[in-house]
Structure formats: C-alpha cells, structure tokens
C-alpha positions as CSV (number, residue, x, y, z in Angstrom):
1,M,100.5,116.1,99.3
2,E,96.7,115.3,99.1
3,R,97.4,111.6,99.0
4,L,99.5,111.9,102.1
5,I,96.8,113.9,103.9
6,G,94.2,111.4,102.9
7,W,96.5,108.4,104.0
8,I,96.9,110.1,107.4
9,E,93.2,110.8,107.8
10,Q,92.3,107.1,107.0
11,R,94.7,105.9,109.6
12,W,94.4,108.6,112.3
13,P,93.5,106.4,115.3
14,M,96.3,104.0,114.7
15,L,99.0,106.7,114.1
16,T,97.8,108.7,117.2
17,V,97.9,105.7,119.4
18,A,101.3,104.5,118.1
19,L,102.8,108.0,118.6
20,L,101.3,108.2,122.0
21,M,102.8,104.9,123.0
22,L,106.3,105.9,121.5
23,I,106.3,109.3,123.2
24,T,105.2,107.7,126.5
25,T,107.8,105.0,126.4
26,L,110.6,107.2,125.5
27,S,109.6,109.9,128.1
28,L,109.4,107.4,130.9
29,W,112.4,105.2,130.0
30,P,114.9,105.6,132.8
31,V,118.3,107.1,131.8
32,E,121.5,107.9,133.6
33,Q,121.8,111.2,131.7
34,L,120.2,112.9,128.7
35,P,121.7,112.0,125.4
36,Q,124.5,114.3,124.2
37,G,125.0,115.4,120.7
38,V,121.4,115.2,119.7
39,P,120.6,118.3,117.5
40,G,118.1,120.8,118.9
41,S,117.1,121.4,122.4
42,D,115.1,119.3,124.8
43,K,112.2,121.7,124.5
44,S,112.2,121.6,120.6
45,H,112.0,117.8,120.9
46,H,108.9,118.0,123.0
47,L,107.4,120.6,120.6
48,I,108.1,118.5,117.6
49,A,106.8,115.2,119.3
50,Y,103.5,116.6,120.4
51,M,103.0,118.5,117.1
52,A,103.4,115.2,115.3
53,L,101.1,113.4,117.9
54,V,98.1,115.8,117.4
55,L,98.5,116.2,113.6
56,P,96.5,113.1,112.7
57,L,93.7,114.0,115.0
58,A,93.7,117.6,113.8
59,L,93.6,116.4,110.2
60,R,90.7,114.1,110.6
61,Q,88.8,116.3,113.0
62,P,86.4,113.6,114.4
63,R,83.4,114.7,116.5
64,Y,84.7,116.4,119.7
65,W,88.3,116.4,118.5
66,W,89.2,119.2,120.9
67,W,88.5,117.0,123.8
68,G,91.1,114.6,122.3
69,V,93.6,117.5,122.3
70,A,92.8,118.2,126.0
71,V,93.3,114.6,126.8
72,L,96.7,114.6,125.1
73,F,97.8,117.8,127.0
74,G,96.6,116.0,130.4
75,W,98.5,112.9,129.4
76,S,101.7,115.0,128.8
77,G,101.1,116.6,132.2
78,M,100.9,113.1,133.9
79,I,104.2,112.1,132.1
80,E,105.9,115.1,133.6
81,L,104.6,114.3,137.1
82,I,105.7,110.6,136.8
83,Q,109.2,111.3,135.3
84,P,111.0,112.1,138.6
85,Y,110.0,108.6,139.9
86,V,111.8,106.8,136.9
87,N,115.1,108.7,137.1
88,R,114.0,111.4,134.7
89,W,113.5,115.1,134.9
90,G,109.9,116.4,135.0
91,E,109.9,120.1,134.1
92,W,107.0,122.6,133.7
93,L,108.7,124.1,130.7
94,D,108.5,120.7,129.0
95,L,104.7,120.8,129.6
96,F,104.7,124.3,128.1
97,A,106.6,123.0,125.1
98,N,104.2,120.0,124.8
99,G,101.2,122.5,124.8
100,V,102.8,124.7,122.2
101,G,103.5,121.7,120.1
102,L,99.8,120.5,120.4
103,L,98.6,124.0,119.3
104,L,101.0,124.2,116.4
105,G,100.0,120.7,115.3
106,C,96.3,121.6,115.5
107,T,97.0,124.8,113.5
108,I,98.9,122.9,110.8
109,G,96.2,120.2,110.7
110,V,93.4,122.7,110.3
111,M,95.4,124.6,107.6
112,L,96.1,121.4,105.7
113,K,92.5,120.4,105.9
114,R,91.4,123.7,104.5
115,Y,94.0,123.4,101.7
116,Q,92.7,119.9,100.8
117,H,89.1,121.2,100.8
118,N,90.0,124.2,98.6
119,A,92.0,122.0,96.3
120,A,89.0,119.7,95.9
121,K,86.8,122.7,95.0
122,V,89.2,123.8,92.2
123,R,88.9,120.5,90.4
C-alpha cells in the first residue's frame, strides 16, 4: 500500500492531467443515448470519476492544493454547461455528484497521507 501511495505521489501531475483529459473527453463525446447495461447509476459514475481525479492531488498535497480542487470543481461545472451543445445532458445533480466525489477523494487522500506518515513513524 505504501509503495502504491508513493508511486501516485511521484506521478501526481501526470495522473491528474491524464484523468482530467479522459473525463473531459468522455463527458463531451456526443452520443445518441446513454449506454445501457452499465453497472451503477450515472451519478455514481460521476462520483467515482471525480474521486479518482482528485486523489493524486490530495495525496501529494502541493502548496495551495485546495485551489486545484476548486479549479477541478469549476472545470466540472463548465463541462455540465457545455454538454447540451454536444448532444449530451448537462445536469446540476451531475455537478453535485462531481463535488461529492471531489470531497470524498480529498478525504481519502488526506487519510492515506496520515496513514503513510504514521506508518513511517512506527518504523
């Protein structure tokens, strides 16, 4: 677990940008209808995606990292506003799920960081 946390911390900018590009592309890709048969709800997909997006940033906690979280939330809002223009459905509940995902990802990141710090103390 500690090795994985360290690996993510070392590569946090690349992981964050790659996830942001993937989420943006998938969110703005025009579709005729939402995919059927995908496990979970649309809102759970938003929550998980944004939780994963913010996790590297929350683990690394660079200076002013909360500004990064605010920018990611703003970015998700922009996506929701643009979606109706690319044959997608922009919803305020999606933005809410994105925000909850960002908060959960931050919480998990901070908890993992504390775990890592406490584990290092024990040694």
